[in-house]
DRENPA-3360 file (N, C-alpha, C; in nm, 2 decimals, always signed):
BEGIN
1 = MPLPKEPY = -0.93/-3.11/-3.08/-1.06/-3.02/-3.07/-1.04/-2.90/-2.98 ~ -1.07/-2.80/-3.04/-1.05/-2.68/-2.96/-1.14/-2.67/-2.83 ~ -1.11/-2.59/-2.72/-1.19/-2.57/-2.61/-1.32/-2.49/-2.65 ~ -1.44/-2.53/-2.59/-1.58/-2.47/-2.61/-1.57/-2.33/-2.56 ~ -1.62/-2.23/-2.64/-1.63/-2.09/-2.60/-1.73/-2.08/-2.48 ~ -1.71/-1.98/-2.41/-1.78/-1.95/-2.28/-1.92/-1.91/-2.32 ~ -2.02/-2.00/-2.28/-2.15/-1.97/-2.35/-2.22/-1.84/-2.31 ~ -2.19/-1.80/-2.18/-2.27/-1.67/-2.13/-2.16/-1.60/-2.07;
9 = STDDVEIL = -2.19/-1.48/-2.02/-2.12/-1.38/-1.95/-2.19/-1.34/-1.83 ~ -2.12/-1.24/-1.76/-2.19/-1.18/-1.62/-2.32/-1.12/-1.67 ~ -2.34/-1.06/-1.79/-2.46/-1.02/-1.83/-2.57/-1.12/-1.83 ~ -2.55/-1.24/-1.82/-2.66/-1.35/-1.83/-2.69/-1.39/-1.69 ~ -2.65/-1.32/-1.60/-2.71/-1.35/-1.44/-2.77/-1.22/-1.38 ~ -2.88/-1.24/-1.34/-2.96/-1.13/-1.27/-2.96/-1.16/-1.13 ~ -2.92/-1.06/-1.05/-2.89/-1.05/-0.91/-3.03/-1.00/-0.87 ~ -3.11/-1.08/-0.78/-3.25/-1.05/-0.74/-3.23/-0.97/-0.60;
17 = DSEPLFRS = -3.14/-1.03/-0.52/-3.12/-0.97/-0.39/-2.99/-1.00/-0.33 ~ -2.93/-0.92/-0.25/-2.79/-0.94/-0.19/-2.80/-0.90/-0.07 ~ -2.77/-0.99/+0.04/-2.78/-0.95/+0.19/-2.65/-0.99/+0.25 ~ -2.58/-0.87/+0.33/-2.46/-0.91/+0.40/-2.49/-1.00/+0.50 ~ -2.40/-1.10/+0.53/-2.40/-1.19/+0.63/-2.33/-1.16/+0.75 ~ -2.20/-1.12/+0.71/-2.11/-1.07/+0.82/-2.01/-0.99/+0.76 ~ -1.94/-0.91/+0.83/-1.83/-0.83/+0.79/-1.74/-0.81/+0.91 ~ -1.61/-0.88/+0.88/-1.50/-0.88/+0.97/-1.38/-0.89/+0.92;
25 = FFKADKVT = -1.28/-0.96/+0.95/-1.16/-0.97/+0.86/-1.19/-1.04/+0.74 ~ -1.30/-1.13/+0.73/-1.36/-1.19/+0.60/-1.49/-1.13/+0.59 ~ -1.57/-1.15/+0.47/-1.68/-1.09/+0.43/-1.75/-1.22/+0.37 ~ -1.89/-1.23/+0.40/-1.99/-1.31/+0.33/-2.12/-1.24/+0.30 ~ -2.16/-1.28/+0.19/-2.30/-1.23/+0.15/-2.38/-1.36/+0.11 ~ -2.54/-1.31/+0.14/-2.63/-1.42/+0.08/-2.70/-1.37/-0.03 ~ -2.68/-1.44/-0.15/-2.73/-1.38/-0.29/-2.84/-1.45/-0.35 ~ -2.94/-1.40/-0.39/-3.03/-1.46/-0.46/-3.03/-1.41/-0.61;
33 = LRHRLYQG = -3.03/-1.51/-0.71/-3.02/-1.47/-0.84/-3.07/-1.58/-0.95 ~ -3.08/-1.53/-1.06/-3.12/-1.64/-1.18/-3.03/-1.61/-1.27 ~ -3.01/-1.73/-1.36/-2.92/-1.72/-1.48/-2.97/-1.79/-1.58 ~ -2.93/-1.76/-1.71/-2.96/-1.82/-1.84/-2.93/-1.97/-1.83 ~ -3.01/-2.05/-1.89/-3.00/-2.21/-1.91/-2.94/-2.23/-2.05 ~ -2.86/-2.35/-2.05/-2.81/-2.39/-2.18/-2.91/-2.42/-2.27 ~ -3.05/-2.47/-2.23/-3.14/-2.50/-2.32/-3.22/-2.40/-2.35 ~ -3.20/-2.27/-2.31/-3.28/-2.16/-2.33/-3.37/-2.11/-2.20;
41 = GWSAPITR = -3.40/-1.98/-2.18/-3.49/-1.95/-2.07/-3.38/-1.92/-1.96 ~ -3.47/-1.91/-1.85/-3.38/-1.87/-1.72/-3.42/-1.97/-1.62 ~ -3.32/-1.97/-1.52/-3.34/-2.07/-1.41/-3.43/-2.01/-1.31 ~ -3.49/-2.09/-1.23/-3.57/-2.05/-1.11/-3.47/-1.95/-1.01 ~ -3.51/-1.88/-0.93/-3.44/-1.80/-0.85/-3.34/-1.91/-0.75 ~ -3.22/-1.88/-0.73/-3.14/-1.97/-0.65/-3.08/-1.87/-0.54 ~ -3.05/-1.93/-0.43/-3.00/-1.86/-0.33/-2.85/-1.93/-0.28 ~ -2.75/-1.85/-0.28/-2.61/-1.90/-0.25/-2.54/-1.81/-0.16;
49 = EIFIRGEA = -2.47/-1.87/-0.07/-2.38/-1.78/+0.01/-2.23/-1.78/-0.06 ~ -2.19/-1.66/-0.05/-2.03/-1.63/-0.12/-1.95/-1.58/-0.02 ~ -1.84/-1.63/+0.00/-1.72/-1.60/+0.09/-1.64/-1.50/-0.02 ~ -1.63/-1.37/+0.05/-1.58/-1.25/-0.03/-1.43/-1.24/+0.01 ~ -1.33/-1.28/-0.08/-1.20/-1.26/-0.05/-1.14/-1.16/-0.16 ~ -1.16/-1.15/-0.28/-1.09/-1.07/-0.38/-0.98/-1.13/-0.43 ~ -0.88/-1.04/-0.48/-0.76/-1.10/-0.53/-0.65/-1.11/-0.44 ~ -0.56/-1.20/-0.49/-0.45/-1.24/-0.40/-0.33/-1.27/-0.49;
57 = VGVLLYDP = -0.22/-1.26/-0.43/-0.08/-1.28/-0.51/-0.02/-1.40/-0.44 ~ +0.05/-1.49/-0.52/+0.13/-1.60/-0.46/+0.26/-1.59/-0.53 ~ +0.37/-1.62/-0.45/+0.51/-1.59/-0.50/+0.60/-1.73/-0.47 ~ +0.64/-1.78/-0.57/+0.74/-1.90/-0.55/+0.88/-1.85/-0.57 ~ +0.96/-1.87/-0.45/+1.09/-1.82/-0.46/+1.18/-1.93/-0.52 ~ +1.27/-1.89/-0.63/+1.35/-1.99/-0.68/+1.49/-1.92/-0.70 ~ +1.60/-1.99/-0.67/+1.73/-1.95/-0.71/+1.78/-2.04/-0.83 ~ +1.79/-1.99/-0.95/+1.82/-2.07/-1.06/+1.98/-2.10/-1.06;
65 = VNDLIGLV = +2.06/-2.00/-0.99/+2.21/-2.03/-1.01/+2.23/-2.16/-0.92 ~ +2.18/-2.16/-0.80/+2.21/-2.25/-0.69/+2.10/-2.36/-0.69 ~ +2.01/-2.37/-0.78/+1.89/-2.45/-0.79/+1.83/-2.49/-0.65 ~ +1.78/-2.36/-0.58/+1.73/-2.37/-0.46/+1.58/-2.32/-0.45 ~ +1.49/-2.37/-0.38/+1.35/-2.33/-0.37/+1.33/-2.27/-0.23 ~ +1.26/-2.16/-0.22/+1.23/-2.10/-0.09/+1.08/-2.10/-0.06 ~ +1.04/-2.17/+0.03/+0.90/-2.17/+0.09/+0.87/-2.14/+0.23 ~ +0.77/-2.07/+0.25/+0.74/-2.02/+0.39/+0.64/-2.13/+0.47;
73 = EQFRIGAL = +0.67/-2.14/+0.59/+0.58/-2.21/+0.68/+0.50/-2.13/+0.78 ~ +0.38/-2.17/+0.80/+0.31/-2.07/+0.90/+0.17/-2.15/+0.94 ~ +0.12/-2.11/+1.06/-0.02/-2.17/+1.11/-0.11/-2.12/+1.02 ~ -0.21/-2.23/+1.00/-0.33/-2.21/+0.92/-0.44/-2.28/+0.99 ~ -0.54/-2.21/+1.02/-0.66/-2.25/+1.11/-0.74/-2.35/+1.01 ~ -0.74/-2.33/+0.87/-0.82/-2.42/+0.79/-0.76/-2.56/+0.79 ~ -0.62/-2.56/+0.83/-0.57/-2.70/+0.81/-0.57/-2.76/+0.95 ~ -0.65/-2.74/+1.05/-0.64/-2.79/+1.18/-0.65/-2.95/+1.18;
81 = QDAHGPWC = -0.75/-3.00/+1.08/-0.77/-3.13/+1.07/-0.68/-3.21/+0.96 ~ -0.59/-3.13/+0.92/-0.49/-3.21/+0.81/-0.39/-3.31/+0.87 ~ -0.37/-3.39/+0.81/-0.28/-3.51/+0.87/-0.15/-3.47/+0.89 ~ -0.10/-3.36/+0.83/+0.04/-3.30/+0.85/+0.03/-3.20/+0.96 ~ -0.08/-3.18/+1.01/-0.08/-3.06/+1.11/-0.13/-2.92/+1.05 ~ -0.14/-2.81/+1.12/-0.19/-2.69/+1.08/-0.10/-2.59/+1.04 ~ +0.04/-2.64/+1.03/+0.14/-2.55/+0.99/+0.17/-2.60/+0.84 ~ +0.15/-2.51/+0.76/+0.16/-2.53/+0.61/+0.29/-2.47/+0.53;
89 = MEVVAGMV = +0.34/-2.55/+0.45/+0.44/-2.51/+0.36/+0.38/-2.45/+0.24 ~ +0.40/-2.32/+0.21/+0.33/-2.25/+0.13/+0.44/-2.15/+0.05 ~ +0.39/-2.11/-0.09/+0.46/-1.99/-0.14/+0.42/-1.86/-0.06 ~ +0.50/-1.77/-0.07/+0.47/-1.63/-0.02/+0.34/-1.59/-0.07 ~ +0.25/-1.52/+0.01/+0.13/-1.48/-0.05/+0.06/-1.37/+0.04 ~ -0.03/-1.30/-0.03/-0.08/-1.18/+0.04/-0.20/-1.12/-0.05 ~ -0.29/-1.06/+0.01/-0.41/-1.01/-0.06/-0.38/-0.87/-0.13 ~ -0.44/-0.84/-0.24/-0.43/-0.73/-0.31/-0.51/-0.62/-0.24;
97 = EANESLEE = -0.43/-0.50/-0.20/-0.50/-0.39/-0.13/-0.54/-0.28/-0.24 ~ -0.61/-0.19/-0.20/-0.68/-0.08/-0.28/-0.55/-0.01/-0.36 ~ -0.56/+0.02/-0.48/-0.46/+0.08/-0.57/-0.33/+0.02/-0.57 ~ -0.31/-0.11/-0.55/-0.20/-0.18/-0.56/-0.18/-0.27/-0.69 ~ -0.09/-0.27/-0.76/-0.07/-0.37/-0.88/-0.02/-0.50/-0.83 ~ -0.05/-0.59/-0.90/+0.00/-0.73/-0.86/+0.14/-0.75/-0.83 ~ +0.23/-0.68/-0.92/+0.35/-0.69/-0.91/+0.41/-0.62/-0.77 ~ +0.33/-0.50/-0.74/+0.35/-0.44/-0.60/+0.35/-0.53/-0.50;
105 = VAWREVEE = +0.22/-0.60/-0.49/+0.19/-0.70/-0.40/+0.29/-0.80/-0.39 ~ +0.34/-0.87/-0.50/+0.43/-0.97/-0.48/+0.57/-0.92/-0.42 ~ +0.62/-0.79/-0.46/+0.74/-0.74/-0.41/+0.72/-0.72/-0.26 ~ +0.61/-0.66/-0.22/+0.59/-0.63/-0.06/+0.57/-0.75/+0.01 ~ +0.51/-0.86/-0.05/+0.48/-0.97/+0.04/+0.62/-1.06/+0.05 ~ +0.70/-1.05/-0.05/+0.83/-1.12/-0.04/+0.93/-1.06/+0.05 ~ +0.92/-0.91/+0.05/+0.99/-0.85/+0.16/+0.95/-0.87/+0.30 ~ +0.82/-0.88/+0.31/+0.76/-0.89/+0.46/+0.77/-1.02/+0.51;
113 = ETDLKPDA = +0.77/-1.13/+0.42/+0.77/-1.28/+0.47/+0.90/-1.33/+0.48 ~ +1.00/-1.27/+0.40/+1.13/-1.34/+0.40/+1.24/-1.23/+0.42 ~ +1.23/-1.11/+0.40/+1.33/-1.01/+0.43/+1.42/-1.01/+0.30 ~ +1.37/-1.06/+0.20/+1.44/-1.06/+0.07/+1.39/-0.98/-0.04 ~ +1.45/-0.94/-0.14/+1.42/-0.87/-0.25/+1.44/-0.96/-0.38 ~ +1.33/-0.98/-0.46/+1.37/-1.06/-0.60/+1.44/-0.96/-0.68 ~ +1.51/-1.05/-0.77/+1.59/-1.00/-0.88/+1.49/-0.96/-0.99 ~ +1.39/-1.07/-1.01/+1.29/-1.05/-1.14/+1.17/-1.13/-1.09;
121 = LEYICEYM = +1.06/-1.10/-1.15/+0.94/-1.17/-1.13/+0.89/-1.23/-1.25 ~ +0.84/-1.34/-1.27/+0.77/-1.40/-1.39/+0.63/-1.45/-1.35 ~ +0.52/-1.40/-1.44/+0.39/-1.43/-1.41/+0.37/-1.58/-1.45 ~ +0.31/-1.66/-1.37/+0.27/-1.80/-1.39/+0.14/-1.82/-1.44 ~ +0.04/-1.78/-1.37/-0.10/-1.80/-1.41/-0.19/-1.74/-1.31 ~ -0.32/-1.74/-1.34/-0.43/-1.70/-1.23/-0.53/-1.81/-1.22 ~ -0.60/-1.83/-1.12/-0.69/-1.93/-1.10/-0.79/-1.88/-0.98 ~ -0.90/-1.95/-0.98/-1.00/-1.91/-0.89/-1.00/-2.02/-0.78;
129 = ASPGGCDE = -1.00/-2.00/-0.66/-0.95/-2.10/-0.55/-1.07/-2.21/-0.53 ~ -1.19/-2.14/-0.52/-1.31/-2.24/-0.51/-1.42/-2.15/-0.55 ~ -1.45/-2.16/-0.68/-1.56/-2.07/-0.73/-1.69/-2.11/-0.70 ~ -1.71/-2.24/-0.65/-1.83/-2.29/-0.59/-1.90/-2.19/-0.48 ~ -1.82/-2.12/-0.41/-1.87/-2.04/-0.30/-1.77/-1.93/-0.26 ~ -1.67/-1.89/-0.34/-1.57/-1.78/-0.31/-1.53/-1.72/-0.42 ~ -1.53/-1.59/-0.40/-1.47/-1.51/-0.53/-1.32/-1.49/-0.54 ~ -1.24/-1.55/-0.45/-1.09/-1.52/-0.45/-1.02/-1.57/-0.57;
137 = RLHVYCAR = -0.94/-1.49/-0.63/-0.86/-1.51/-0.75/-0.72/-1.50/-0.70 ~ -0.65/-1.61/-0.75/-0.50/-1.60/-0.72/-0.42/-1.58/-0.83 ~ -0.32/-1.50/-0.83/-0.23/-1.46/-0.92/-0.09/-1.52/-0.88 ~ -0.04/-1.61/-0.95/+0.09/-1.67/-0.91/+0.21/-1.63/-1.00 ~ +0.32/-1.59/-0.92/+0.45/-1.58/-0.97/+0.57/-1.66/-0.93 ~ +0.66/-1.64/-1.01/+0.79/-1.70/-0.97/+0.89/-1.58/-0.94 ~ +0.95/-1.57/-0.82/+1.06/-1.48/-0.81/+1.19/-1.53/-0.81 ~ +1.27/-1.48/-0.90/+1.41/-1.52/-0.91/+1.49/-1.44/-0.81;
145 = LNLQGAGG = +1.58/-1.51/-0.73/+1.68/-1.44/-0.63/+1.77/-1.52/-0.58 ~ +1.87/-1.48/-0.53/+1.97/-1.56/-0.45/+1.91/-1.60/-0.31 ~ +1.91/-1.72/-0.28/+1.87/-1.79/-0.16/+1.97/-1.85/-0.08 ~ +2.09/-1.84/-0.12/+2.20/-1.88/-0.03/+2.21/-1.81/+0.11 ~ +2.21/-1.89/+0.21/+2.22/-1.82/+0.34/+2.09/-1.76/+0.40 ~ +1.97/-1.77/+0.32/+1.85/-1.73/+0.35/+1.77/-1.83/+0.45 ~ +1.69/-1.75/+0.52/+1.61/-1.85/+0.63/+1.55/-1.76/+0.72 ~ +1.54/-1.81/+0.86/+1.48/-1.73/+0.97/+1.33/-1.73/+0.99;
153 = VHGLVAEG = +1.30/-1.65/+1.07/+1.15/-1.61/+1.12/+1.12/-1.48/+1.07 ~ +1.01/-1.45/+1.00/+0.97/-1.32/+0.96/+0.84/-1.30/+0.98 ~ +0.79/-1.18/+0.90/+0.65/-1.15/+0.91/+0.62/-1.04/+1.00 ~ +0.50/-0.98/+0.99/+0.46/-0.85/+1.06/+0.40/-0.89/+1.19 ~ +0.48/-0.84/+1.29/+0.42/-0.88/+1.43/+0.29/-0.82/+1.48 ~ +0.28/-0.70/+1.41/+0.14/-0.63/+1.44/+0.03/-0.70/+1.37 ~ +0.07/-0.79/+1.28/-0.06/-0.88/+1.21/-0.06/-1.00/+1.27 ~ +0.04/-1.04/+1.37/+0.03/-1.16/+1.42/+0.09/-1.28/+1.34;
161 = EDIKLHVM = +0.19/-1.23/+1.25/+0.25/-1.32/+1.16/+0.37/-1.39/+1.23 ~ +0.38/-1.51/+1.21/+0.50/-1.59/+1.25/+0.54/-1.69/+1.15 ~ +0.62/-1.65/+1.06/+0.66/-1.70/+0.93/+0.78/-1.74/+0.92 ~ +0.81/-1.88/+0.91/+0.95/-1.94/+0.90/+0.98/-1.97/+0.74 ~ +1.09/-1.92/+0.70/+1.15/-1.94/+0.56/+1.23/-2.06/+0.55 ~ +1.20/-2.15/+0.48/+1.26/-2.27/+0.44/+1.34/-2.27/+0.31 ~ +1.46/-2.30/+0.29/+1.53/-2.30/+0.17/+1.59/-2.44/+0.15 ~ +1.56/-2.50/+0.03/+1.57/-2.65/+0.01/+1.62/-2.66/-0.13;
169 = AAAEVFAE = +1.70/-2.77/-0.16/+1.73/-2.81/-0.28/+1.60/-2.84/-0.37 ~ +1.61/-2.79/-0.50/+1.50/-2.83/-0.57/+1.46/-2.98/-0.59 ~ +1.58/-3.05/-0.62/+1.56/-3.20/-0.62/+1.48/-3.24/-0.52 ~ +1.51/-3.21/-0.39/+1.45/-3.27/-0.26/+1.32/-3.22/-0.25 ~ +1.28/-3.10/-0.30/+1.14/-3.06/-0.30/+1.06/-3.13/-0.40 ~ +1.11/-3.15/-0.52/+1.04/-3.24/-0.62/+1.01/-3.38/-0.57 ~ +1.10/-3.44/-0.51/+1.10/-3.58/-0.46/+0.97/-3.59/-0.37 ~ +0.93/-3.48/-0.29/+0.84/-3.50/-0.20/+0.70/-3.42/-0.25;
177 = LYSGRFNN = +0.71/-3.38/-0.38/+0.58/-3.30/-0.43/+0.44/-3.36/-0.40 ~ +0.44/-3.49/-0.41/+0.31/-3.55/-0.40/+0.29/-3.62/-0.27 ~ +0.37/-3.60/-0.18/+0.36/-3.65/-0.02/+0.26/-3.62/+0.06 ~ +0.19/-3.49/+0.02/+0.09/-3.44/+0.11/+0.14/-3.32/+0.19 ~ +0.28/-3.30/+0.18/+0.34/-3.18/+0.26/+0.30/-3.05/+0.20 ~ +0.29/-3.04/+0.07/+0.24/-2.93/+0.00/+0.10/-2.93/-0.02 ~ +0.01/-2.88/+0.07/-0.14/-2.93/+0.06/-0.22/-2.81/+0.02 ~ -0.15/-2.72/-0.07/-0.25/-2.60/-0.10/-0.22/-2.58/-0.24;
185 = AATMIALQ = -0.32/-2.52/-0.33/-0.32/-2.52/-0.46/-0.21/-2.43/-0.52 ~ -0.20/-2.32/-0.46/-0.09/-2.23/-0.51/+0.04/-2.28/-0.51 ~ +0.07/-2.35/-0.41/+0.20/-2.41/-0.39/+0.23/-2.53/-0.49 ~ +0.13/-2.61/-0.50/+0.13/-2.72/-0.61/+0.15/-2.67/-0.75 ~ +0.07/-2.58/-0.78/+0.07/-2.51/-0.92/+0.20/-2.45/-0.95 ~ +0.26/-2.37/-0.86/+0.37/-2.31/-0.88/+0.50/-2.40/-0.89 ~ +0.50/-2.51/-0.80/+0.59/-2.62/-0.80/+0.59/-2.69/-0.94 ~ +0.48/-2.71/-0.98/+0.46/-2.80/-1.11/+0.51/-2.71/-1.24;
193 = WLQLNRPR = +0.47/-2.59/-1.21/+0.53/-2.50/-1.32/+0.68/-2.50/-1.33 ~ +0.74/-2.48/-1.21/+0.89/-2.49/-1.19/+0.95/-2.61/-1.26 ~ +0.88/-2.72/-1.21/+0.94/-2.85/-1.28/+0.96/-2.85/-1.43 ~ +0.85/-2.78/-1.50/+0.86/-2.77/-1.65/+0.96/-2.65/-1.68 ~ +0.97/-2.54/-1.61/+1.03/-2.44/-1.65/+1.18/-2.42/-1.61 ~ +1.21/-2.52/-1.51/+1.35/-2.51/-1.44/+1.47/-2.50/-1.54 ~ +1.46/-2.61/-1.63/+1.59/-2.59/-1.73/+1.60/-2.46/-1.79 ~ +1.50/-2.39/-1.83/+1.49/-2.27/-1.90/+1.55/-2.15/-1.80;
201 = LQQQAGGA = +1.50/-2.16/-1.69/+1.54/-2.06/-1.58/+1.69/-2.07/-1.56 ~ +1.74/-2.19/-1.53/+1.87/-2.21/-1.52/+1.96/-2.17/-1.63 ~ +1.92/-2.20/-1.75/+1.99/-2.16/-1.87/+2.00/-2.00/-1.88 ~ +1.90/-1.94/-1.85/+1.90/-1.80/-1.86/+1.99/-1.74/-1.76 ~ +1.99/-1.81/-1.63/+2.07/-1.75/-1.52/+2.22/-1.80/-1.52 ~ +2.25/-1.89/-1.63/+2.39/-1.94/-1.63/+2.41/-2.04/-1.52 ~ +2.30/-2.10/-1.46/+2.32/-2.19/-1.34/+2.35/-2.33/-1.37 ~ +2.32/-2.42/-1.27/+2.34/-2.55/-1.28/+2.27/-2.62/-1.41;
% end
C-alpha cells in the first residue's frame, strides 16, 4: 500500500500572532495559529512555543579502504543527565550560515572539527530533529576519506570548541551501535545507513 499523500500544506495554516520570546545564541518564539482539520473546517486558535534553529549539516567520516569510522566527541549541555555523561560521540556537524550551500557547510565543518579534507561526499537524508517544538532540519552526509593516523583535538578556540576525533574499526563501532553510547539521531541514522551501504562503498574504493 503506498504512503498517504500529505493532506495539507503551509497554506492551510494561518498565523494569528507571533511574539519573540528571546534572542541569543538560540531563538524562540510564541506563535498563535489555527489550521485546517481532517474532517473539515478550522481548529480553534492554538498557542505554541517554537525553538528556532534552522538548517544544519551532519557528516559521518568513513574510510572505505581501511574500513575505519571517524566520530567526534565533545561536551553537550543537553546530555548532562545522560547515563553515559555529557560528552557525546557524534558525527561532525554545524549550522548552515547565510549564503552557504549544504556541501560547503559539510566541507567547512569537517576541516574545522578534524583538520581533514574529504575525498568525496554522499548525501544520506534529511530529517527534522523534533518537529513538535523545533524547526531544525538536519542534512546528513557521508564523507569518504583516508582516516589512517587521524585523531587529536580540534575545533575553533574562539567558539569554545574542544573536539576530540576518534577513529575506530567499523566492526567495533557496529558492535556497540545499540549500547547507548551513540545517543543522538544524526549519528544513529548515519551509522545505520553505513551498515547498509558499507559493501558498496568498499567495492567502489577497492577496499576490504
